[in-house]
Each structure stands twice: as C-alpha cells, then as structure tokens.
N, C-alpha and C positions, 0 to 999 in steps of 0.2 A: 576151299579153303587155297588162296592164295601163298599156298609154302616158297614157294623157290621163283625166277624171278634171273631180266639176262641181262644184261648192259651193253649198248654199244654204246663208240663213242668213236665220234665218223669228223672228217672235217674236209671242206668244199676245196676243192680245186681252184686255182686263183680264177679271177674274173666269172664262175660258174656257180658262186653262192645261190644266184634267185632259182639256177636249174636245180642244186641240194635240194632249195627248200621244197619248190614243187613234189618235188619228188618223193619224198616222206612225208607230204601233204595227200598225195594221189595214194600210198599203200594204204590210208586208213582200212577203205573196203578188204582188201584181201587180207588184215588181221581180222573185220570184223567174220568173215568166211573160215577163218581156224574156229573152229568149235573150243578146242584145247584154249584155247591162248582169253584168259578170262582179261586181262590189261592189258590196254597199249595203248603207249606213248612216243610220237616223235615232238624229239625238243630240243627245240634253239637255246644253248650255249655260252653264246657270246658271235662277235663277229666271223662267220666262216665256220662255226664251232658247233654240232648238230650230234643229238644223241638218238637211241630209243629205249627206252623201258618197257619191257612186256614183264606180264606174271601168270605161271602155271602153278596146275595145282598135283603137277606131280613130271617126275622128268619121260616120262615119256611122251606127255604133252607137250614140254617143252624141246625134244627128238624132235619132233613132225611138223615145231613153229622152226628149228634148225631146216628145214631140207624143204619147205615153202616158198612160196612164189616171190615174197620180200628179200629173203635169205638167197634165192635165187641172182634177181638182180642185183643184189650186192656184192654174192662171190665170185662169177662168173664176170663181172665185167661188164655189164648191161647199164650200169651207169657210168660213165667217162668221168664226172666230174663230183664223184667221194670217195677219201682215203680212209684204211680206217686208221685209227690213232691208236688203240687197240683192238686185239682182235674181240669175241665174243668174248662177256665177265658174266661166268655164270654163279649167281648168287640165289642165299639160302634164309630166309626169313625167319628173322628172331623173333619181330611181334606182329600182328597188325591191327589195323581197327575196321571193324566193320562199317 
C-alpha cells in the first residue's frame, strides 16, 4: 500500500528550463530501479516550475529513495539548472484508490 509520499518542488534556473525538463525525464529509469519506490512522477507545474512526487509503502523505502541516485544528483549540485523551492516535503496518505 502507498502509505507515505514525498513531494519536491523545483525551479529551473534562468534559461535552463529545457535542461531541467530533460534531467527529470532522464531520471525515470533510476526511479524504476528503486524497488521501494512504488510510484514516481516528474511533473511540470508551470513555466520553469517542476516537481517530483513519489510514494512508498513505509519509511524505510522513503529513506532509501532519499539516499538514491536522483536525490544525490539534486542535492550534491550535479544539476546546476535546478534549485529547490522547498526542501523535501514528507507526506502521509489519508486515503488511496487502488
């Protein structure tokens, strides 16, 4: 069951919108390799604004994801075209539809 989630809000640096979008699209295979990540979405919220939303069965799965390759790329400056609007926002599911 998808009991908990993670929401990351990002903004592309000026002139780097296409690079930011390309990075997020390229990250999908990395998320698929994470067995504890049940669902992973890269989303475009508006011009230059992006997000990542993922779900997990438990805290251990979320913590594993937070030390994975996507998180490393975002937090260790491997992407010089994105900045955080907010740090990682941990969420808890109230209800889910199968």
